[in-house]
C-alpha positions in Angstrom: 56.0 10.5 -11.8 56.7 7.0 -10.5 55.4 8.0 -7.1 52.1 9.3 -8.7 51.7 6.1 -10.7 52.3 4.0 -7.5 49.7 5.9 -5.6 47.3 5.6 -8.4 47.9 1.8 -8.5 47.4 1.5 -4.8 44.1 3.5 -5.1 42.9 1.2 -7.8 43.8 -1.9 -5.8 42.0 -0.5 -2.8 38.9 0.2 -4.9 39.1 -3.3 -6.3 39.4 -4.8 -2.8 36.5 -2.8 -1.5 34.4 -3.8 -4.5 35.3 -7.5 -4.0 34.4 -7.3 -0.3 31.1 -5.6 -1.0 30.3 -8.3 -3.5 31.2 -11.0 -1.0 29.0 -9.3 1.6 26.1 -8.9 -0.8 26.4 -12.6 -1.7 26.1 -13.6 1.9 23.0 -11.5 2.6 20.1 -13.9 2.7 16.9 -12.7 1.0 13.8 -12.1 3.2 12.2 -15.5 3.7 8.7 -15.9 2.2 5.8 -17.1 4.3 2.4 -18.3 3.2 -0.5 -18.3 5.7 -4.0 -19.6 5.3 -6.4 -16.7 6.1 -9.8 -18.3 5.7 -12.0 -19.7 3.0 -10.2 -19.7 -0.3 -7.7 -17.0 0.6 -4.1 -17.1 1.6 -1.5 -14.4 2.4 2.0 -14.4 1.0 4.4 -12.2 3.0 8.1 -11.3 2.5 8.1 -10.5 -1.3 7.6 -6.7 -0.7 4.0 -5.8 0.0 1.7 -8.5 1.2 0.1 -10.6 -1.5 -3.4 -12.0 -1.3 -4.0 -15.3 -3.1 -7.4 -16.8 -3.9 -7.1 -20.4 -5.0 -9.7 -22.7 -6.5 -10.8 -24.9 -9.4 -10.6 -22.1 -12.0 -7.0 -21.1 -11.0 -5.4 -18.3 -9.0 -6.4 -14.7 -8.4 -3.7 -12.5 -6.9 -4.0 -9.1 -5.2 -0.6 -7.5 -5.7 2.5 -9.3 -6.8 5.3 -7.9 -4.7 8.8 -6.7 -5.8 10.1 -7.6 -9.2 13.3 -9.1 -7.7 11.3 -11.5 -5.5 9.1 -12.7 -8.4 10.8 -16.0 -9.0 10.6 -17.0 -5.3 7.1 -15.7 -5.1 6.0 -17.8 -8.0 7.6 -20.9 -6.4 5.4 -20.4 -3.4 2.3 -19.9 -5.5 2.9 -23.1 -7.3 3.0 -24.9 -3.9 -0.6 -23.8 -3.4 -1.9 -24.5 -6.9 -0.6 -25.7 -10.2 -3.5 -23.9 -11.9 -3.1 -20.9 -14.2 -3.0 -17.4 -12.8 -6.1 -15.8 -14.3 -6.4 -12.5 -12.4 -4.1 -9.9 -10.9 -5.6 -7.0 -9.0 -3.2 -4.2 -8.1 -4.1 -2.1 -5.2 -1.9 0.9 -6.1 1.1 2.1 -8.1 4.1 1.5 -5.7 6.5 -1.0 -7.1 6.6 -3.2 -4.0 3.0 -4.2 -4.9 3.0 -4.6 -8.6 6.7 -5.4 -9.4 6.0 -9.1 -10.1 3.4 -8.3 -12.8 5.8 -8.4 -15.6 7.1 -11.9 -14.6 3.6 -13.3 -14.4 2.6 -11.7 -17.7 5.6 -13.3 -19.3 4.4 -16.9 -18.5 3.1 -19.0 -21.5 -0.3 -17.5 -22.3 -3.6 -19.3 -22.3 -5.4 -18.1 -25.4 -8.8 -19.3 -24.2 -8.5 -17.5 -20.8 -5.7 -14.9 -20.9 -4.4 -13.2 -17.8 -6.3 -10.1 -16.8 -4.7 -7.4 -14.7 -7.1 -5.0 -13.0 -6.6 -1.7 -11.2 -8.2 1.7 -11.0 -7.6 3.8 -14.0 -5.6 6.4 -11.9 -2.9 3.8 -11.3 -2.5 3.1 -15.0 -2.6 6.8 -15.9 0.2 7.6 -13.4 2.3 4.7 -14.6 2.1 5.9 -18.2 2.6 9.6 -17.9 5.6 11.2 -19.7 7.2 12.0 -16.3 6.9 8.3 -15.2 8.4 7.1 -18.5 11.3 9.5 -18.2 12.2 8.2 -14.7 12.1 4.5 -15.6 12.1 2.4 -18.8 8.6 1.8 -20.2 7.1 -1.5 -19.0 6.0 -3.6 -22.0 4.2 -6.3 -20.0 2.3 -6.4 -16.8 0.5 -3.1 -16.9 -3.1 -3.1 -15.5 -4.9 -2.8 -18.8 -8.2 -4.1 -17.4 -8.6 -0.8 -15.5 -11.9 0.4 -14.1 -13.2 3.9 -13.6 -16.4 3.3 -11.6 -16.7 3.3 -7.8 -16.7 -0.5 -7.8 -15.9 -3.5 -10.1 -17.0 -7.1 -9.4 -15.7 -10.5 -10.5 -17.0 -14.0 -9.9 -14.1 -16.4 -9.6 -13.6 -19.8 -8.0 -17.2 -19.8 -6.9 -16.8 -16.5 -5.0 -17.9 -13.0 -5.5 -15.0 -10.5 -5.4 -15.6 -6.8 -5.2 -13.1 -4.1 -6.0 -13.7 -0.7 -4.4 -11.9 2.5 -5.4 -10.9 4.6 -2.4 -10.5 8.2 -3.7 -7.5 10.2 -2.7 -6.6 7.9 0.2 -3.0 6.6 0.3 -2.9 7.6 -3.4 -5.6 8.6 -5.8 -5.8 5.1 -7.3 -6.2 2.8 -4.3 -8.3 -0.4 -4.6 -9.7 -2.4 -1.6 -10.7 -5.9 -2.4 -13.5 -7.9 -0.6 -13.6 -11.6 -1.0 -17.3 -11.9 -0.1 -17.5 -15.7 0.4 -14.3 -16.1 2.3 -15.0 -13.0 4.4 -11.6 -11.4 3.8 -10.6 -7.8 2.9 -7.3 -6.9 1.2 -6.5 -3.3 1.8 -3.2 -2.5 0.1 -1.2 0.3 1.9 -4.3 2.1 3.2 -3.9 0.0 6.3 -0.4 -0.9 7.7 -0.8 -1.9 11.3 3.0 -1.9 12.1 3.7 1.6 10.8 2.2 5.0 10.1 0.4 5.1 6.7 2.3 6.4 3.7 0.0 9.3 2.5 1.6 9.8 -0.9 0.6 13.4 -1.5 2.5 13.6 -4.7 0.3 10.9 -6.1 -3.0 12.2 -5.0 -3.1 10.9 -1.4 -4.8 12.9 1.4 -5.4 12.4 5.1 -9.2 12.9 4.6 -9.3 10.2 1.9 -7.2 7.9 4.1 -9.7 8.2 7.0 -12.6 7.8 4.7 -11.1 4.6 3.3 -10.4 3.2 6.7 -14.0 3.9 7.7 -15.2 2.1 4.6 -13.0 -0.9 5.4 -14.8 -0.9 8.8 -18.1 -1.0 7.0 -17.0 -4.1 5.2 -15.8 -6.0 8.3 -18.0 -7.8 10.8 -16.4 -9.2 14.0 -17.2 -12.5 15.6 -17.8 -13.2 19.3 -15.9 -10.9 21.8 -15.1 -8.6 18.8 -12.3 -11.0 17.6 -12.0 -12.8 14.3 -15.0 -12.6 11.9 -13.8 -10.8 8.8 -10.1 -10.9 8.4 -8.1 -8.1 7.0 -4.9 -8.5 4.9 -2.9 -5.2 5.2 -0.4 -3.8 2.7 2.4 -4.8 5.1 2.3 -6.6 8.4 0.2 -9.3 10.2 -3.2 -10.6 9.4 -5.7 -8.4 11.3 -9.4 -8.1 12.2 -11.8 -5.2 12.6 -10.5 -4.2 16.1 -7.0 -3.6 14.6 -8.4 -1.4 11.9 -10.4 0.6 14.5 -7.2 1.2 16.5 -5.4 2.3 13.4 -8.2 4.6 12.2 -8.5 6.2 15.6 -4.7 7.0 15.6 -4.9 8.7 12.2 -8.0 10.7 13.3 -6.3 11.9 16.5 -3.1 12.9 14.8 -5.1 14.6 12.1 -7.0 16.6 14.7 -3.8 17.6 16.6 -2.1 18.8 13.4 -5.2 20.6 12.2 -5.3 22.4 15.6 -1.7 23.4 15.1 -2.4 24.7 11.6 -5.3 26.8 13.0 -2.8 28.3 15.4 -0.6 29.2 12.4 2.2 26.9 13.4 4.8 26.1 10.8 5.7 22.6 9.8 9.0 22.9 11.7 7.1 24.0 14.8 4.7 21.1 14.5 7.5 18.6 14.2 9.3 20.1 17.2 6.0 19.8 19.2 6.1 16.0 18.8 2.4 15.7 18.4 2.7 11.9 17.7 5.0 11.0 20.6 2.5 8.8 22.3 2.2 6.7 19.1 5.8 6.7 17.9 6.8 3.7 19.9 4.1 1.6 18.3 4.3 2.8 14.7 8.0 3.7 14.2 11.1 1.4 14.2 14.7 1.9 13.0 13.7 0.3 9.7 10.4 2.2 9.2 9.8 3.5 5.7 7.4 6.1 7.1 9.2 8.0 9.8 7.5 10.3 12.3 8.6 13.4 10.3 7.4 11.9 7.0 4.0 11.2 8.4 3.6 14.6 10.1 4.7 16.4 6.9 2.2 14.5 4.8 -0.7 15.2 7.1 0.4 18.9 7.4 0.7 19.3 3.7 -2.6 17.5 3.0 -4.5 19.6 5.6 -2.9 22.8 4.4 -3.8 22.2 0.8 -7.4 21.4 1.8 -7.7 24.6 3.8 -6.3 26.8 1.0 -9.3 28.2 -1.0 -9.2 28.3 -4.8 -8.8 31.6 -6.5 -12.0 33.7 -6.1 -13.4 31.5 -3.3 -13.8 32.4 0.3 -12.7 29.8 2.9 -15.4 28.3 5.1 -15.3 29.6 8.7 -13.0 27.6 10.9 -11.5 25.5 8.0 -11.6 21.7 8.3 -11.6 21.9 12.1 -11.5 19.2 14.7 -15.3 19.1 15.1 -16.0 18.3 11.5 -16.6 14.7 10.7 -16.0 13.2 7.2 -19.2 12.9 5.3 -20.6 10.5 2.7 -19.5 6.9 2.4 -16.4 7.5 4.6 -18.3 8.7 7.7 -17.4 6.8 10.8 -20.1 4.2 11.8 -21.8 5.0 15.0 -21.2 3.2 18.3 -18.2 1.0 18.9 -16.6 1.8 15.6 
């Protein structure tokens, strides 16, 4: 009995020591430093708080595209105040992932301005998904910071700080509620996670994302951008994660997604399973550029999302006959998302 008690005490002491060491190590881990960069015009980019945050600053106050992680909100707000002491009048959320709207609740909790209250905008699909019974069961209901100024039309426009700002819904792209924001006067586009130059796109199939919609959205971003001399500069693009880019970077990223889509579609046409497709390493010539040890979207995750998206698209509804050849390599996306001719 004494021996058992002694062993139990030793075990408790070991657990306590491990917990103390873990707490000490956690305390010594420095948070990711925040960086604010001037893009052009009235627009800045704040990086390091989760997803990239776009800030438009002027006489009327501050408009934000995304707000980063909830845990980084106090440090994020300190950086915003260095740019402007003015009120935050607008938040535009590009999609539902918490590294892009987690700071909403903190900002919504600031002392209100009854004359010009904070407006939080997003596509209605984002709000709908955040307020489903399933979402409420997984996390406590958020009381503040929801995008209640939702829009359901293809576009929404705002005039703020002397500049026209246009919100575009990109259907079934990275999710089914993605918004791309064009700062028309500053000539800057904020894309959310549709465009992530340092990693493969996260095609969130469970939340309505598709590879076709992803390509359509990238093509639309290219329609919004105009390069300067030697195809450099001109319209600048703020991605969901990563560096400030221009049109050429989006072209390279779009071409990669299209090529990978075509390779996987060809494999599906040959009736290859997902395991066979992954074993074939169809993305190996891109992996060194878009995958790192810390990548959220691994090669397998990207391939699985594209495979699942294409397989769902090629499966006919009950009572319908599939089109000959399916969504094969030779088919180009139509409508607004069709790739521009020539260089793009």
